[in-house]
C-alpha positions in Angstrom: 121.3 -57.0 161.3 120.0 -53.8 159.9 117.7 -51.3 161.4 114.3 -50.7 159.8 111.3 -48.5 160.5 107.9 -50.2 159.8 104.7 -48.2 159.5 101.4 -50.1 159.1 97.8 -49.0 159.2 95.2 -51.2 160.9 91.4 -51.0 160.4 89.8 -48.3 162.5 86.8 -50.3 163.5 88.9 -52.9 165.5 88.3 -53.0 169.2 91.1 -52.1 171.6 91.7 -55.8 172.4 91.6 -56.8 168.7 94.0 -54.0 167.8 96.5 -55.0 170.5 96.3 -58.7 169.5 96.8 -57.8 165.9 99.8 -55.6 166.8 101.3 -58.4 168.9 100.9 -61.0 166.1 102.6 -58.7 163.6 105.4 -58.0 166.0 105.8 -61.7 166.7 106.5 -62.2 163.0 109.7 -60.2 163.5 110.7 -61.8 166.8 110.0 -65.4 165.8 112.3 -65.0 162.8 115.2 -63.7 164.8 114.5 -60.0 164.7 114.2 -57.6 167.5 111.4 -55.0 168.1 113.2 -51.9 169.5 110.4 -49.3 169.8 106.7 -49.1 169.1 105.2 -45.6 168.6 101.4 -45.4 168.8 101.2 -42.4 171.1 102.0 -39.9 168.3 100.1 -41.6 165.5 97.1 -43.6 166.6 93.7 -43.1 164.8 93.9 -40.6 161.9 91.9 -39.6 158.9 93.3 -40.5 155.5 94.1 -37.8 153.0 92.0 -39.8 150.4 89.8 -42.9 150.8 91.6 -46.2 150.7 89.3 -49.1 149.7 86.4 -46.9 150.7 87.8 -46.4 154.2 88.4 -42.9 155.6 90.3 -43.6 158.9 92.9 -46.0 160.1 95.0 -46.8 163.2 98.7 -46.0 162.5 101.5 -47.9 164.2 105.2 -47.1 163.8 107.7 -49.8 164.8 111.5 -49.7 164.9 113.1 -53.1 164.4 116.5 -54.8 163.9 116.4 -57.8 161.5 117.7 -59.2 158.3 116.2 -58.8 154.9 114.6 -62.2 154.8 112.6 -61.4 158.0 111.4 -58.1 156.5 110.4 -59.9 153.3 108.3 -62.4 155.3 106.7 -59.6 157.3 105.7 -57.8 154.1 104.3 -61.0 152.7 102.2 -61.8 155.7 101.1 -58.1 156.0 99.7 -58.3 152.5 97.7 -61.4 153.4 96.3 -59.9 156.6 92.8 -58.5 156.1 93.2 -56.1 159.1 96.3 -54.3 157.6 95.3 -51.6 155.2 98.8 -50.5 154.2 102.4 -51.0 155.3 105.7 -49.4 154.5 109.2 -50.5 155.5 112.1 -48.1 155.4 115.8 -49.1 156.0 117.5 -46.7 158.4 
């Protein structure tokens, strides 16, 4: 299992409960496929302004997650993130 850092941006207009539910469902994608969520960093990121508008949006809620998983799990996470209407962008980096 390799270590990855995943950063994704959620819609800024989600309520606190919706945001937590969305984060939990995204993290369950990793854990259900045999991966392990090591650390979730929302304290240092959180709600931020974009440098430029993305799909006419100007703010987003940033989440950084450190995980251990295989490449197939990461590929499935990326696929499902692209389909999720609440995820504006995502980025996966191998450590």
